[in-house]
Every structure is written in structure tokens, then in C-alpha cells.
N, C-alpha and C positions, 0 to 999 in steps of 0.2 A: 504494500500500500504506500510505502514511502516514495516509490517511483512516481506516484501521481504528483509529487512536488517537483519532478524533473521535467517541467514544461515551462513555456513562457508564463510569467506571473506578474501581477501588480500587487505590491505590498503596501498596505494603507495604514499609516500610523494615526495617532489620535491627537497630534499637536493642534492647538487652536489655530495656528497659522495656515492650516489646510483651507480654511474658509476665505483666505485672501486670494485664492486662485479659482479658476473655473475649469478644472481638469476632469470633471465627471465623465465626459464622453471617452476620454483616453482611458480612464480607470475601468470603465465598463467594457472595454475592448478585449480584455483578457481575464482569466480566472483571478480572483482576488483573495488575499489573506488579510484579515482584519484582526483586531486585538481586544481582548477583555470585554468590558461591558459597553463599549461605545456603540451607540445606535447611529444609523444614517439619518441625519437631520437636514442635510442640504445636498441633494443629488447633483446640483450643478458643480459643487466643490468636491464632494466625496464619491460621486457615482452612486449607482443603486445595486450593482452586482455584489454578491456576497457568497463565496464558495467555501472558504475555510475560516475558522475562528481559532486563533492561537491564544492560549491562556493556561495559567495554573492557579487561578484565583477561585477559591471556594464560592465567594459571592457571585462571581460570573456563572459558575455552574448552577447555583441556586436560582439565579435569574432564568436560565434556560430550562431548568427543571419545571418551571411554572409556565414560561412562554414557549411557544413553538419556535425553534430555531429557524433562522432564515438561511443558514449555511448547511452544507451536507457533511462536513467533516470537521471534527475538533482536532487541533494539533496541540497536544499536551506538552507544555514545556516544563521540564522536571525541576524539582527541588528535592535533593536526596532525603532530607529530613522528613518530609511529609508526602513523598511521592505516591505511594500506594493508597494512603488515606485520602489524599485529595482526588486522585483519579476515580476512586469509587464514589465520590460525591457527584460525579457527572452522570446522571441517570437518564438524560434526554436521549432520544433515538437518532443518533448520527454515527457515522464511522468515526473511529478514534485512532489517531496516530500518536505514538509516544516517541518524542525525541530522546536520544540517548542521555542518560544521567551523566556520564563521564564528560560530555560536552559542556554542560552547565558548570561542573566542577572545574574543568580546565579554564573556561572563560573567567570564572570567579578568581582563580589564582592569577591569571594574566592581568586582570583589571584591578585586583585588590578590593573588589566589591562585588556584590551579587549582580549578575548580568540581567538586563531587562529582557522581557519576553521578545521584544522586537529584535534585539541583538542576537538572542538565541536562534530565532528563525532565520535571520539573514546569514548567520555563520553556518547554519546547517545547509542552507541553499548553496552557499559557496563550497562547502565540503562535498556537495553532490555534483559540483562542477556545472551548476545551472548558470549559464551565461546570459540568460534572457530575463532579467529582472528589472522592473521599474519601481521606484520607491517614491511614495507620496506621504505627506503628513508627518515627516520626521524632522524635528528641528532641535532635538536634544535639550529640551526644556528651556529654549529661548522664549517659548510661550507655554502656557500651562496645558495640561491634558484637558481637552474641551469639556469632558463630562465629569471631571473631578472638581470638588470644591476645595480640596486640600492638595498640597504637593507631597505625595507619599513616596516611600521607597528610599533605599540607601544605595542607589546606583551612582556610579561616577560617570555623569553624562559627558564630561570633557573627554575622558578616555574612550567612552563608547563612540563619540563622534569621530575621533581620530581612527578608531578601529573600523567603523563602518565606512568611512570615506576611503580607507585603504582597500576594503573589500570591493567597493564601487570601482575603484581604479583597476585593481587586479582582474576583475571579472568583466569589465566593460559594461557594467550596469549603468542605468540612468537614474539620477535622483532629481526629483522636481522640488524646487525650493520656492 
């Protein structure tokens, strides 16, 4: 099932800055990966297509245990400490892909901080040698996450930005800012 991620994809982040552009038609042109509890609130900016959801948040799983998911596949991004406990919380009816735990641990050691879900997915796509990725809505906390009222997480967004921009250059990906 992981091979389904080895195709042209649009990866859509949740930075509030996504609303300053009108890339919805470009986003809808390919399968999409979206993150956590973000809903589509502006199709002109975010597009309307939703194929994959990447998350490891219990509150995300609880949301989709109640609501019918708009996506067909959950990409579970691991956290070794709570991996099996969290993945069992996702009871909604979609396919589930579990990214390797060692990847999250390797990234945490490299960054000196827990990796974001976005970074884990992009790193995995790079490791798959997927050279056809377009990235939207990633600004590494220059703007807030549009659906959050608080700035949470212990990620090092400066290091993540440098890491992702290196992946973009290495793989010939496109990042829309």
C-alpha cells in the first residue's frame, strides 16, 4: 500500500499563508495529502480534493470517528511512545498506512526535536524517490496553523525549513510560497 504514495502528489500544509494565494485548481490536479484536523474552508486557496490524511493526533482520529472522512487513506505518522495506542484510536473506515517508526526517531535525532507530521511525510516521499511532489501551505510557522488557536508543538521549524528546502532541491520538487 505504501507504493500508492509513489505517484505525483500535492502536499497541502495548514499555514494560514495558504489563503494569500489562489492555487486551488493546481492543488486539485493531483492526489493530495493533507494534515491533522484542518478542514477545507477556501477551495480557491486550498483546492477541494482530499485523498490522504496524515496524522498521529488522537483528537484528529476522534474527529473522524464521528464525521465521515473525506479522504480514502490515513497515513499514520509514528511516535514510538504511543504508536500502537494511538493507531487503535482511529476507528473510521479508511485504508491505513503506517510510516516506519525508525524514520521518526532518526529525524528527531537529526533535528534535536520531534519532527512535524509534514516533515515526516515529505522525508518518506523523498526516501521513496518520489520526484513529483508539489508543496503548498508550508511556511514553517511564519504564520500560524489556520485552524489552531494556540501555537503547539516542540518542533524546531528553522531546522525543519532548512531540511525541507534541501529535500525540495535534491528531488526537484516545487514549493509554492
